LOGU-367007 format. One line per 5 residues: number of its first residue (from 1); their letters; for each residue x, y, z of C-alpha. Coordinates in pm, whole numbers. Layout:
! residues N
NUM) a) X/Y/Z  ...
//
This chain:
! residues 797
1) mfkln) 7170/-4421/4862  7279/-4114/5019  7621/-4213/4866  7469/-4240/4512  7252/-3936/4522
6) lkiaf) 7566/-3748/4639  7758/-3888/4335  7479/-3771/4098  7483/-3457/4262  7883/-3406/4177
11) rnlwk) 7826/-3500/3835  7526/-3260/3771  7727/-2970/3938  8028/-3052/3721  7806/-3054/3402
16) nkgyt) 7666/-2729/3449  8008/-2556/3562  7880/-2175/3468  7562/-2236/3672  7755/-2407/3967
21) linia) 8035/-2119/3984  7747/-1813/3958  7553/-1980/4265  7831/-2081/4459  8010/-1729/4416
26) glsig) 7638/-1568/4522  7621/-1782/4794  7978/-1770/4946  7968/-1381/4920  7641/-1395/5111
31) magci) 7754/-1638/5397  8101/-1460/5467  7892/-1169/5506  7677/-1341/5767  7985/-1511/5918
36) liflf) 8149/-1189/5992  7862/-1021/6131  7825/-1337/6336  8180/-1307/6461  8122/-940/6550
41) isyql) 7797/-1023/6735  7872/-1311/6893  8214/-1113/7025  8021/-829/7153  7757/-1052/7349
46) sfdqq) 8039/-1220/7510  8163/-927/7718  8163/-956/8111  8018/-1312/8029  8339/-1500/8175
51) yknkd) 8231/-1479/8559  8097/-1780/8776  7838/-1582/8936  7734/-1348/8623  7401/-1395/8657
56) riyrv) 7377/-1271/9020  7644/-977/8971  7494/-639/8905  7627/-253/8879  7445/-10/9055
61) vshay) 7399/317/8856  7265/676/8879  6945/799/8719  6792/1118/8817  6464/1286/8700
66) yagge) 6411/1685/8622  6133/1893/8501  6356/1874/8170  6410/1524/8132  6621/1244/8292
71) efdrg) 6990/1211/8304  7161/863/8347  7535/812/8468  7745/514/8541  7868/677/8863
76) vplpl) 7768/656/9221  7807/880/9500  8108/752/9728  7919/640/10049  7681/449/9842
81) asamr) 7872/129/9844  7921/137/10241  7568/229/10295  7427/-59/10079  7621/-316/10234
86) ndfgm) 7449/-194/10588  7109/-135/10434  7054/-446/10226  7035/-781/10349  6944/-941/10053
91) leqva) 7277/-843/9928  7567/-1108/9966  7862/-872/9852  7915/-521/9781  8215/-343/9652
96) alegs) 8335/-11/9530  8551/58/9225  8705/394/9183  8907/460/8859  9231/693/8836
101) wgmik) 9430/843/8596  9776/853/8731  10178/819/8689  10346/539/8786  10698/490/8862
106) vkdsk) 10935/181/8889  11268/200/9009  11565/-73/8948  11755/-231/9176  11989/62/9218
111) gnvki) 11697/320/9267  11684/450/8935  11358/541/8761  11335/276/8464  10955/314/8402
116) kiqek) 10763/629/8395  10435/588/8238  10066/766/8284  9823/435/8339  9460/376/8451
121) afyve) 9464/208/8766  9164/142/9026  9105/136/9371  8916/-195/9472  8787/-359/9775
126) pdffr) 8861/-645/9886  8525/-751/9846  8536/-682/9481  8762/-1006/9421  8455/-1235/9623
131) ifdye) 8236/-1104/9338  8448/-1143/9046  8634/-1476/9040  8956/-1342/8915  9227/-1631/8894
136) wldgn) 9496/-1515/9121  9885/-1644/9043  10040/-1509/9318  9897/-1393/9657  9578/-1413/9874
141) peqal) 9289/-1196/9726  9087/-1234/10072  9423/-1046/10208  9619/-886/9951  9435/-542/9934
146) kepnt) 9319/-531/10312  9575/-278/10417  9701/76/10282  9944/131/10013  9902/-205/9865
151) valsq) 9878/-331/9508  9786/-625/9339  9880/-634/8924  9795/-823/8618  10042/-1088/8490
156) ktaer) 10139/-883/8174  10180/-563/8377  10405/-732/8637  10611/-897/8361  10616/-522/8226
161) ffgdw) 10766/-358/8567  10967/-658/8694  11039/-867/8402  10915/-1178/8572  10575/-1189/8755
166) hqavg) 10700/-1446/8968  10930/-1161/9130  10690/-898/9157  10535/-978/9511  10729/-770/9762
171) ktiny) 10831/-514/9502  10739/-153/9533  10572/122/9267  10528/459/9325  10200/657/9243
176) qnnkd) 10123/1001/9172  10424/1097/9304  10349/1052/9655  10255/693/9704  10475/410/9784
181) lkvtg) 10277/99/9701  10382/-272/9806  10299/-536/9555  10094/-794/9729  9947/-1027/9434
186) vfadi) 9934/-1122/9087  9608/-1246/8883  9579/-1355/8557  9527/-1122/8270  9169/-1011/8213
191) penns) 9021/-1051/7881  8965/-774/7607  8579/-860/7615  8572/-701/7961  8410/-355/8069
196) nvini) 8642/-312/8351  9021/-437/8218  9191/-358/8517  9575/-425/8533  9652/-198/8859
201) aisya) 9440/-275/9159  9512/-49/9455  9391/-106/9789  9074/81/9859  9221/198/10180
206) sfenr) 9465/400/10003  9172/613/9818  9192/976/10017  8809/1042/9955  8698/694/10051
211) nqkrw) 8522/858/10367  8349/1164/10183  7983/1174/10304  7815/1383/10013  7546/1201/9882
216) gsiss) 7447/1479/9630  7795/1435/9439  7831/1199/9167  8173/1123/8965  8181/849/8670
221) nsecy) 8478/710/8821  8301/588/9118  8146/230/9061  7976/31/9277  7916/-354/9221
226) vllkp) 7680/-598/9394  7638/-992/9408  7306/-1105/9496  7207/-1351/9747  7073/-1706/9543
231) gvtta) 6720/-1673/9476  6719/-1306/9498  6622/-1087/9229  6602/-703/9144  6230/-700/9178
236) dlasp) 6311/-803/9578  6515/-498/9610  6239/-238/9505  6103/-237/9834  6433/-176/10046
241) kavfl) 6568/67/9780  6268/288/9818  6339/296/10195  6731/331/10101  6669/650/9898
246) kkyyv) 6448/829/10151  6689/753/10455  7017/927/10247  6852/1165/9985  6773/1418/10224
251) ektia) 6849/1741/10106  6589/1918/9876  6696/1914/9492  6579/1971/9164  6625/1606/9081
256) kpdhl) 6437/1312/9191  6750/1065/9256  6724/694/9209  6940/417/9132  6912/114/8918
261) fqrmd) 7061/-247/8895  7245/-330/8561  7285/-670/8474  7624/-772/8364  7544/-865/8019
266) eihid) 7357/-537/7970  7657/-331/8046  7835/-336/7748  7530/-273/7510  7317/-32/7713
271) erfsn) 7419/338/7551  7270/520/7840  7601/439/8064  7950/422/7979  8192/196/8134
276) fsgki) 8573/218/8204  8667/20/7890  8499/287/7692  8358/14/7467  7990/64/7405
281) tskse) 7791/-163/7144  7444/-29/7150  7135/-277/7087  7055/-94/6786  7383/-163/6604
286) lfglt) 7368/-507/6684  7001/-510/6588  7121/-335/6256  7393/-587/6176  7161/-840/6236
291) aigvl) 6912/-738/5986  7173/-681/5726  7320/-1028/5796  6972/-1174/5754  6922/-953/5472
296) llita) 7227/-1092/5278  7135/-1473/5355  6771/-1406/5199  6924/-1231/4896  7216/-1491/4828
301) cinfi) 6894/-1756/4857  6669/-1560/4624  6948/-1535/4387  7007/-1926/4411  6611/-2000/4382
306) nlata) 6580/-1770/4052  6893/-1961/3885  6772/-2295/4000  6441/-2202/3828  6578/-2124/3520
311) qaigr) 6797/-2415/3488  6505/-2667/3551  6358/-2652/3222  6708/-2763/3072  6725/-3072/3316
316) skevg) 6351/-3161/3232  6439/-3421/3024  6659/-3574/3306  6359/-3572/3520  6118/-3724/3255
321) vrkvm) 6342/-4046/3224  6407/-4066/3577  6004/-4086/3641  5989/-4359/3358  6258/-4573/3519
326) gsgkk) 6057/-4529/3877  6163/-4252/4055  5904/-4078/4272  5863/-3732/4362  6016/-3796/4716
331) qlmiq) 6332/-3948/4554  6382/-3676/4305  6318/-3407/4578  6612/-3583/4794  6831/-3562/4487
336) fltet) 6774/-3204/4376  6770/-3106/4804  7122/-3307/4805  7259/-3113/4515  7162/-2790/4677
341) mlltf) 7311/-2897/5008  7642/-3003/4842  7675/-2659/4653  7593/-2483/4966  7870/-2701/5186
346) ialll) 8129/-2589/4899  8013/-2235/4908  8056/-2241/5300  8416/-2349/5258  8486/-2039/5023
351) acait) 8281/-1828/5237  8502/-1939/5516  8823/-1871/5341  8664/-1528/5249  8604/-1462/5640
356) evalp) 8989/-1525/5721  9069/-1296/5457  8854/-1015/5547  8883/-1062/5911  9188/-867/5972
361) gmsal) 9026/-550/5786  8689/-613/5996  8900/-630/6328  9091/-306/6250  8759/-122/6146
366) fkeki) 8572/-218/6479  8908/-198/6684  8816/-525/6832  9040/-874/6819  8781/-1077/6679
371) tfnll) 8875/-1434/6603  8752/-1707/6338  8855/-2045/6570  8596/-2351/6565  8810/-2495/6871
376) erpvi) 8832/-2186/7116  8412/-2114/7025  8233/-2415/6941  7925/-2170/6879  8097/-2111/6544
381) fvflt) 8067/-2466/6443  7688/-2464/6521  7618/-2155/6360  7781/-2277/6019  7607/-2607/6063
386) cmvlf) 7253/-2396/6101  7325/-2183/5837  7409/-2446/5590  7077/-2626/5682  6893/-2299/5652
391) vsfls) 7000/-2213/5333  6991/-2577/5190  6639/-2598/5265  6517/-2217/5180  6738/-2241/4859
396) gfypa) 6651/-2577/4752  6314/-2668/4873  6117/-2468/4584  6316/-2579/4283  6321/-2950/4414
401) mvmsg) 5946/-2937/4430  5919/-2759/4084  6177/-2999/3895  6011/-3328/4094  5677/-3228/3960
406) fspal) 5702/-3220/3598  5505/-3443/3400  5728/-3754/3282  5567/-3725/2894  5628/-3370/2883
411) aiknk) 5936/-3372/3041  6084/-3604/2780  5939/-3373/2512  6093/-3087/2646  5763/-2935/2678
416) vnigh) 5758/-2841/3053  5588/-2502/3186  5687/-2383/3512  5367/-2244/3559  5202/-1931/3656
421) gggll) 5223/-1935/4023  5600/-2017/3996  5638/-1726/3763  5416/-1474/3988  5695/-1614/4263
426) rkvlv) 5996/-1519/4094  5894/-1190/4001  5813/-1133/4397  6169/-1272/4461  6307/-1015/4228
431) vvqfa) 6089/-750/4392  6204/-857/4720  6552/-871/4607  6616/-538/4449  6357/-386/4748
436) itivl) 6656/-515/4987  6940/-357/4739  6722/-34/4740  6670/-7/5104  7094/-44/5182
441) vtgtl) 7190/191/4906  6972/460/4995  7071/434/5372  7411/435/5269  7378/743/5098
446) vilmq) 7156/917/5384  7455/797/5619  7716/948/5389  7522/1270/5360  7479/1310/5778
451) mkfmr) 7852/1242/5782  7919/1503/5561  7697/1723/5751  7869/1667/6053  8191/1739/5935
456) ekplg) 8108/2064/5794  7878/2173/6011  8033/2488/6214  8029/2377/6564  8050/2774/6721
461) fnssa) 8426/2773/6826  8747/2686/6627  8909/2366/6659  9162/2357/6411  9534/2337/6513
466) valit) 9442/2369/6886  9626/2105/7087  9529/1998/7441  9794/1929/7668  9762/1781/8050
471) iptds) 9899/1943/8342  9953/1795/8683  9670/1875/8924  9873/1899/9267  9926/2182/9456
476) lsrqk) 10279/2221/9351  10263/2171/9014  9979/2462/9024  10239/2714/9115  10425/2672/8791
481) feilk) 10111/2715/8541  10123/3092/8514  10506/3097/8385  10464/2733/8210  10167/2958/7999
486) srvka) 10415/3257/7917  10678/3034/7848  10457/2845/7587  10283/3180/7437  10623/3304/7373
491) qpgvl) 10695/3047/7158  10702/3116/6753  10386/2956/6587  10154/2994/6910  9881/3230/6859
496) avslc) 9727/3161/7210  9700/2975/7534  9438/2877/7772  9415/2704/8093  9123/2520/8161
501) nngps) 8955/2164/8280  8879/2083/7878  8771/2201/7526  8469/2378/7468  8334/2031/7316
506) addnt) 8417/1734/7583  8236/1404/7674  8348/1419/8017  8123/1710/8142  8002/1834/8470
511) nnafa) 7663/1968/8553  7560/2148/8843  7231/2313/8985  7188/2686/9040  6969/2978/9074
516) fdgtk) 6954/3294/8885  6898/3659/8994  6758/3551/9314  6468/3340/9204  6409/2981/9301
521) eadfq) 6671/2706/9182  6615/2662/8811  6447/2359/8669  6736/2213/8502  7147/2203/8550
526) antki) 7380/2385/8361  7701/2243/8216  7984/2403/8402  8320/2489/8245  8646/2608/8415
531) vdady) 8847/2828/8221  9082/3142/8220  9093/3468/8067  9222/3359/7714  8980/3081/7661
536) lktfg) 8761/3281/7432  9069/3362/7212  9214/3027/7194  8897/2876/7084  8759/3174/6864
541) lqlva) 8417/3203/7086  8196/3519/7019  8097/3763/7250  7752/3894/7217  7701/4086/7525
546) gryls) 7901/4221/7839  8289/4137/7834  8464/3810/7878  8622/3698/8229  8896/3901/8359
551) qrksd) 9236/3740/8480  9233/3651/8821  9462/3421/9032  9196/3264/9266  9070/2905/9393
556) tihef) 8711/3082/9389  8503/3148/9083  8427/3518/9111  8214/3606/8802  8057/3384/8542
561) vvnet) 8026/3408/8100  7721/3208/8022  7588/3094/7672  7248/3203/7481  7097/2851/7545
566) llkkl) 7099/2901/7953  6934/3256/7903  6651/3122/7650  6591/2845/7921  6575/3113/8184
571) nvihp) 6336/3328/7937  6586/3597/7926  6530/3774/7571  6780/4021/7555  7140/3904/7633
576) qdaig) 7244/4280/7737  6964/4219/8029  7160/3906/8169  7492/4117/8232  7504/4218/8621
581) kkilf) 7236/3944/8715  7363/3724/9001  7392/3329/8981  7373/3150/9332  7616/2862/9266
586) gglsi) 7797/2657/9537  7680/2881/9826  7818/3190/9636  7645/3476/9463  7828/3538/9135
591) pvvgv) 7755/3794/8891  7694/3719/8505  7950/3944/8291  7913/3812/7954  7728/3621/7741
596) vkdfn) 7891/3411/7441  7715/3309/7122  7571/2919/7141  7833/2664/7031  7812/2266/7066
601) nlnlr) 7944/2166/7398  7841/1801/7302  7828/1610/6969  7576/1669/6723  7338/1404/6857
606) asisp) 7265/1621/7143  7133/1980/7124  7352/2262/7308  7341/2262/7655  7309/2545/7900
611) iimgt) 7667/2631/8008  7813/2870/8265  8197/2960/8248  8398/3066/8523  8764/3050/8635
616) rndrf) 8928/2865/8936  9278/2795/8933  9272/2483/9106  9062/2284/8889  9286/2368/8569
621) eimav) 9358/2022/8382  9417/2100/8027  9644/2374/7855  9505/2445/7559  9760/2597/7277
626) kmnaq) 9655/2735/6946  9918/2721/6675  9995/2841/6309  9844/2522/6137  10198/2533/5892
631) qipav) 10423/2508/6221  10267/2255/6443  10534/1966/6462  10811/2219/6550  10569/2390/6806
636) mknie) 10458/2066/6964  10821/1970/6993  10916/2282/7176  10629/2289/7400  10714/1901/7512
641) kiwne) 11057/2049/7601  10944/2347/7807  10686/2112/7999  10926/1884/8078  11196/2125/8222
646) yypdh) 10926/2200/8464  10724/1874/8515  11069/1645/8500  10871/1364/8765  10566/1379/8524
651) vyssd) 10450/1237/8218  10387/1430/7917  10056/1397/7709  9865/1551/7438  9575/1560/7200
656) fmedk) 9415/1774/6947  9063/1912/6977  8982/1780/6615  9085/1442/6689  8848/1443/6984
661) inkyy) 8567/1549/6787  8654/1300/6504  8611/1044/6773  8266/1127/6868  8174/998/6535
666) eseqi) 8351/682/6499  8019/476/6524  7893/677/6232  8210/631/6011  8209/243/6090
671) mgtlf) 7838/202/6012  7878/398/5704  8157/167/5603  7964/-141/5652  7687/-11/5488
676) kvfal) 7902/97/5162  8057/-251/5151  7729/-476/5243  7525/-245/4950  7823/-329/4709
681) viifi) 7788/-726/4800  7407/-703/4770  7427/-518/4438  7687/-786/4329  7445/-1058/4437
686) sfigl) 7130/-922/4282  7305/-862/3948  7377/-1229/3933  7019/-1311/4046  6872/-1111/3770
691) fglia) 7119/-1233/3538  6939/-1621/3638  6590/-1478/3629  6660/-1324/3235  6843/-1635/3157
696) fvaaq) 6525/-1845/3251  6266/-1593/3050  6508/-1594/2793  6463/-1977/2779  6103/-1982/2833
701) rtkem) 6063/-1735/2545  6300/-1861/2312  6084/-2000/2035  5886/-1650/2095  6136/-1478/2011
706) airki) 6249/-1660/1724  5934/-1657/1572  5897/-1258/1613  6267/-1206/1426  6107/-1441/1118
711) lgasv) 5779/-1202/1133  6062/-885/1090  6105/-789/1488  6448/-584/1519  6685/-686/1767
716) felms) 6638/-367/1947  6255/-441/1984  6316/-779/2108  6556/-670/2375  6286/-375/2453
721) mlntt) 6021/-642/2497  6213/-834/2760  6366/-498/2917  6040/-360/2995  5903/-673/3204
726) fifli) 6211/-616/3403  6203/-248/3432  5837/-295/3576  5956/-541/3833  6240/-247/3962
731) lianl) 5982/11/3971  5750/-184/4193  6076/-261/4408  6115/129/4442  5766/146/4523
736) vawpv) 5819/-136/4800  6132/-3/4938  6096/354/4974  5873/371/5248  6048/83/5470
741) ayifi) 6368/305/5389  6194/633/5485  6095/484/5826  6424/315/5914  6643/630/5776
746) qkwls) 6379/862/5989  6436/667/6310  6822/687/6266  6825/1086/6205  6584/1112/6482
751) gyayr) 6910/1050/6726  7056/1353/6606  6986/1704/6733  7135/1835/6439  7076/1632/6096
756) ielsi) 7018/1681/5720  6668/1745/5598  6579/1445/5415  6502/1488/5047  6395/1291/4763
761) wpfaa) 6743/1275/4610  6862/968/4779  6586/794/4695  6609/879/4351  6984/788/4317
766) amfis) 6871/455/4443  6624/433/4200  6869/531/3932  7132/257/4032  6890/-31/4013
771) liitl) 6751/90/3683  7119/76/3569  7207/-259/3695  6852/-388/3526  6920/-241/3193
776) vtvsf) 7277/-331/3181  7236/-703/3296  6897/-780/3107  7020/-595/2772  7341/-817/2769
781) rsykt) 7148/-1130/2813  6850/-1042/2591  7100/-914/2317  7262/-1285/2288  6907/-1448/2272
786) aktnp) 6805/-1202/2033  7115/-1267/1795  7060/-1634/1812  6978/-1800/1498  6551/-1865/1475
791) vdalk) 6643/-2197/1276  6829/-2345/1582  6513/-2255/1804  6265/-2386/1585  6425/-2691/1408
796) ye) 6273/-2954/1653  5913/-2816/1547
//
């Protein structure tokens, strides 16, 4: 029976080629969008899931409460790992992990340096490899990193350094120009879907600051992982954690310190905390993409239902004959559902082809290696199967029920009527379909407006043509800072040069507690920036009171410049009143000599922080160079040449301030691109769906229009009659979509401290687009119907 139904289905689909092609186009595009979204979401949820004990592995992170709010940091105090190892009996393993950027040198057999690179390395405790079951290709994970000055490499890194990983163990690499590290192990490459992609693991015993006991200092480079004993939950750790915090955090601070245990499957999707890979995809982004995928599929199904019901009248005689010959309603429903499933399967094959074509573009957009391989990821096959069944049932059930319910007598006479209930449902479907379109179009317009606002909003400093060049931080290199700065400053095309620890806007800020004017400690922390006397000129900061920092060679801060926000938080009304006041910082009483106009030190999602700036020569890490924009290539080439003269044993690296700022908004750019693409896709599908519905209405009202034409109605009047109904539906769709769009847009914009004022224009533009689509589609089909010879419609009467 199934074989017969399939054969009949093929014949009907082939007979109605136009209907089949339109349906396949709508379904395949909608399904392709869903597949792409599923591939991306499943890839994001696969992060950190390859470990055997993943359900018992947790990252310890820091959480602090302040009077002004709360702060989250992935880093922990350096002594935390050893303290937890001693105080928590419910932990099977505890391991510290310390990230470190440094220069690596590899020499050939003759002692010549063959590789000199700047690379991310990690100081790793041996217990780390008891928590994470890395595959070791050579060496013993229990012993490899017990001794100081030892290192283990990933397979690809060992091959890059030594040509063949089999020959790596026993060789030596140099790290930071001051450590010769012996290779004691090689492990398999870590997959990219990992929050800690470790290629160079240095023994923790080689880390100079490993015995530091300061509990009040937290660096994002210091992480801690724990493995819970079987049967232990994080709730069981609450009581010992309270005792732990009371025992070690004995200093009185403005903050209430705390530590959280973060599950492995949360590390990649919890936007409160970063990770060493720098890859975070928030839950809200995943939810938004899921919603878009579902809306795409629903829109495609609505399109199918409209087209199927439009075609139902044309197949009424077929249904009538089948019923007269003995077919029951159940058999007919099975027949029509088989047709739907066959068409859906064909659409799926085309959707897979579209996915393969679109996948490289999506991978480039997200900068992720996303693959469409059923053998490697069987879950994709399960998803495709479920999607075909879902779409087949959702799209086919209602049309199958309608067509199988035709009266045989009326069907054979071609006098069937779908009924008022069915007509109402189709109108509701059109309203829903266009409401989805309007929500996406409105959201897209608002995202584009917000992105334009962020690009054009003044940040309070000049980021144009400013290069940030990394400088070595060891004591010997610091002695050359001033002469390097003088040489660079003298180059043609260089306008200003400053030594600092970072640019005005940065994502790796340092916050510190302080006291102002002899009062008690402030109830907020200040963003501390280490800068020199030329920082103001280099970045175009504006002084509003006092003077800027004086030039002084010292490893101790001797004076501060603050921003307006800090004074507002301290209730200092006039900037001039702050000049000469003392700030107690790090045990020193330091005078305020100047106040600068506020500038954005973070991205535009966050408000401006209170800032204090001071000079300290031993903390400079960056040389910022302001250049003539017309001479950038030549100037950068000269700077690199000079830099290499002074630091031949180090690796030159540079970045531009504008590029760093643009990276802050990659997420918005991606979401903007996605919304544009999927909005166009849904507009296309809606266009087809509307075409299907007007075809149905035109078929239902052919005789009516023929009679009206005979009685003198013009083509324009007939077109207006059909257009009015659909314009009314689109207006209702706008009324439904606007509040939904407003709620989601307001929630999205609330994530930005600096955002556009939401106006009526995005909503009006979405309404205009929906009306244009409707007028073009309906007018085209109604014109064709209105021009039909009325005799052809009435000749059987």
